[in-house]
C-alpha positions, 0 to 999 in steps of 0.5 A, a space after each residue: 979667544 979662539 973661534 967658537 965654531 958657532 955663535 952665541 945669541 942673546 935676545 933683548 927687547 928690540 935687539 938680538 946680540 951675537 958673538 963668534 968668540 964669546 968675548 965681543 958682542 954686536 947687536 942686530 935690530 929687529 925692526 920693524 918687529 919690535 916689542 920684547 924678545 924673551 927667548 932664543 933657540 937655534 938648530 944652527 947659525 942660519 936658523 936662529 929663532 927668537 920669540 916676542 912676548 909683547 907681539 905674540 910672534 916668532 922671528 927666524 934669522 936666516 943668516 942675513 935677514 928676519 922672517 916673522 911668523 905670528 902665533 897666538 901665545 904669550 911665549 916664554 921659552 923655545 927649544 930645538 934640535 941641532 940637526 933638525 932645521 924643520 923642527 922647533 917648539 915655543 911654549 908659554 901661556 894663553 888665556 886663563 894662565 893655561 899652558 901653550 905649545 906650538 911646533 914648527 914643521 919647516 913651513 908653519 907653526 901649529 898649536 898642539 893640544 895640551 893636558 888640562 893640568 899644564 899651566 905656564 911653561 917657563 922652560 923646556 929641553 928637547 932630547 930628540 924627536 920623541 922626548 920633549 921635557 917641559 917645566 913650569 907650574 900646574 894649573 890650579 885655582 889661586 895657587 901653583 905647584 911645580 910640574 915636570 911634563 914629558 911630551 912625545 911629538 911623534 905620538 902626541 902623548 903627554 905624561 906627567 913625570 913629577 907633580 909636587 902639589 901638596 908638598 911645596 909651592 913655587 914653580 920650576 923655571 929651568 931645565 937642562 939634561 944630558 940624557 933621559 935619566 940625567 935631567 936637572 931642574 931649577 926653581 924658586 918660591 919652594 917651601 921645601 928648599 931641598 927641591 929648588 934644584 932637583 934631578 930627574 933620574 928617569 923614574 923619580 925626582 931627587 932634591 939636591 938640597 942646594 944653598 937657600 936661594 931662588 934659582 933661575 936656570 940650570 945648565 952645564 957641559 956635563 954632570 961634573 960641570 953643572 951650573 945654577 944661576 940665581 935671581 934673588 931680590 936683585 942679587 945674582 949668584 952663579 954656583 958650580 957643582 962638579 959632582 952631579 949636584 951633590 954640593 955647590 960652590 959659589 963662583 960669582 956674586 953681584 949685589 943688589 940692584 944689578 945682580 940678577 942672573 936669569 939664563 946660561 949656556 955651556 959648550 962641550 969644552 966646559 966654557 959657559 956664559 950667563 946673562 941677566 939684568 943690566 945687559 950683563 954677560 959673564 963668562 966662565 973660561 974654564 978656570 975663572 969668571 970674567 965679566 964681558 959686558 955690564 951696563 947699569 940701567 940697561 935693558 935686561 938680556 933675556 936668554 942665551 943660546 949657542 948656534 952651531 955653524 951648519 954642518 949640512 953637506 951635499 953628498 954623492 952616493 956610489 955603489 961600492 959592493 953588491 951588499 949595498 955599501 955606499 961611498 959618500 963624499 961631502 964638504 963640511 966644517 968639522 972640529 978636530 978630535 971631537 965626538 961627532 953625530 952623523 945625520 943624513 937625509 934623503 931627497 934633500 930632506 934632513 928632517 927625518 935623518 937617515 943614517 948610513 955610516 956606522 961601522 965604516 971608516 973614512 978620511 979627510 983632507 983640508 980644502 979651503 979651510 974646510 974638511 973634506 970627508 969621505 965615508 965608506 960603509 955598508 948599511 948598518 943598524 943604529 949603534 956605535 961606529 968610528 970614522 978615522 979622520 985625517 986632518 991638517 992638525 993630525 989624524 984622529 979616530 972619531 966616534 960616530 953615533 947612529 941615532 936612527 936608520 930607516 930605508 924607503 926603498 924595498 929591502 936593503 939598497 943594492 948596486 942599482 937601488 941606492 937611496 937618493 942621498 942629497 944631504 948629510 950633517 954632523 953635530 958635536 956631542 954635548 950641543 943637543 937640545 935647547 941650549 
């Protein structure tokens, strides 16, 4: 199996498991902080978060050791952005089954205000710094209803997107998206079976009328490679859709009592892994399902995420034109031939990405198994661009997507007035959001 260019991470009670090839898995003991790790998220493999349901804490793995942060919340799920080491969220519930959301700012976790109708939060997905989507149940007396909520962390504004009270029972428990108009949800306990798998198209909720099961998660590499797991009275099934959820085919089944599947993650190349009860790990290779690990009676695997290798690099800016163009040279590891997003920081701060290469072109060469890239570009507004990259495996033209540009010097950078760039990062498209 080829190098994944990152690591899979799985929480399990007092351990975190990881793999660099998707085939073999090894465990890391979380001692002295024990008690039940339930969820995991990772901006990269040097910043891996896991939350502990039993001890109300979060652990941060820095590549060699854990650091503990205490929070007063029953954590159930986590989310992060691939290019933001200083931003992550953990959600769950507090007293009276009210929902809770905490946010990491790079140094501390802070408790965020929540709307009064938000009950337990079972999953969430982050599209960017302004779009966090949460699913779970509406806070009601002696009953529940599925609730889809949007939160803008920058403006601290909450919006209820879908409230199925009065039409169905149950709760959402899984969410994954590809854009704000292509968001998929999974749930269980619904009276109306049509909504147990659903799609949010940006304005309305569409029931996908899936097979009659209780679903536990939804994920995939694209709407044409969409997957849903079931955790249904000890039986586990893995369904695939190649048409955006219009129809589903069963690819895996495990009978009672060892079957439950609960979480999954997919890579841009279409590979995926699902985990569940009895230390079960199953792998979609792109053509077939392979059971990678199964220990009957073993402690359950509770979540799974993919932690990309860090793509942050040191760069040196130099003026190349009176209009303020900048030549940037940096060292980083990049996959060949894949679509990239470029992120840059100022004063060593990548928390507020400043983008400074859009319509320009560049080249690279192999250096100590890494790719040396040089981009030459004038400052541009956000938009689509290209970077021509010369690699040991060949030359390719990689699209570059500029997400945001913000200048902190007056006007455009001129020959003697360039932003003090100190870091740049890139990310493979398809790895955005929680998983």
